[in-house]
C-alpha positions in Angstrom: -27.0 -1.8 -8.8 -23.7 -1.1 -7.0 -24.4 -3.3 -3.7 -21.9 -5.8 -4.5 -18.5 -5.5 -2.7 -15.4 -6.5 -4.6 -12.2 -7.6 -2.7 -8.5 -7.6 -3.0 -6.5 -10.2 -1.2 -3.2 -9.8 0.0 -1.0 -11.3 2.9 -4.2 -13.1 4.5 -5.6 -9.7 4.8 -8.8 -8.7 2.9 -9.8 -5.1 2.0 -13.2 -4.1 1.0 -13.5 -2.2 -2.2 -16.6 0.1 -3.1 -17.8 0.6 -6.4 -19.3 4.1 -7.0 -21.1 6.0 -9.7 -18.7 8.5 -11.3 -20.7 10.7 -14.0 -22.1 7.8 -16.4 -19.3 5.3 -15.4 -18.6 3.3 -12.4 -15.5 3.9 -10.4 -13.5 1.6 -7.9 -12.4 3.3 -4.6 -9.2 2.2 -3.2 -8.4 3.2 0.4 -4.8 4.6 1.1 -3.8 1.3 2.5 -4.5 -0.5 -0.8 -2.7 2.4 -2.8 0.1 2.1 -0.4 0.6 -1.9 -0.8 0.2 -1.4 -4.7 2.8 1.3 -4.7 0.5 3.8 -6.8 -1.2 7.0 -6.8 -3.9 9.0 -8.3 -3.5 9.0 -12.0 -1.4 5.6 -12.2 -2.6 2.8 -14.4 -3.7 -0.6 -12.7 -4.1 -3.8 -14.6 -7.1 -6.5 -13.9 -5.9 -9.6 -15.0 -7.1 -13.4 -14.9 -5.1 -15.6 -12.6 -4.6 -19.2 -13.3 -6.7 -20.2 -10.1 -9.8 -18.6 -11.9 -9.6 -15.4 -9.7 -8.9 -11.9 -10.9 -6.1 -9.8 -9.8 -5.6 -5.9 -9.7 -1.7 -4.9 -9.9 0.3 -2.2 -11.1 2.0 -4.8 -13.0 1.7 -4.7 -16.6 1.9 -8.1 -18.6 3.0 -6.3 -21.8 6.2 -4.7 -20.0 7.1 -7.9 -18.5 7.3 -9.5 -22.0 9.3 -6.6 -23.3 11.8 -6.9 -20.3 12.0 -10.9 -20.9 12.7 -10.2 -24.8 15.5 -7.7 -23.9 17.1 -10.0 -21.2 17.2 -12.9 -23.8 18.8 -10.4 -26.4 21.4 -9.3 -23.7 22.0 -13.1 -22.9 22.5 -13.7 -26.8 24.8 -10.8 -27.2 26.8 -10.8 -23.8 30.1 -11.4 -25.2 29.6 -8.5 -27.9 28.6 -6.1 -25.0 31.5 -7.2 -22.8 33.7 -6.2 -25.6 32.2 -3.0 -26.4 32.4 -2.0 -22.8 36.0 -2.2 -22.6 
């Protein structure tokens, strides 16, 4: 049953999120306030991740993209002198 409410926490402020039936699936309704805070709009992808404290987090942050950025930054650090020489 869809009687349970799920919560998204931020800035010591809690927004109640509702689950609703969408065909054979269940959808999560996000109010405009939550969409604005997340910086997302209809059609964007959100990620539900486990947090170290055991909670779950909804965000527009992709752990995979963050890893790729970290690898790119490491590569740029390793070849900083080469990039500087090429930029001249």
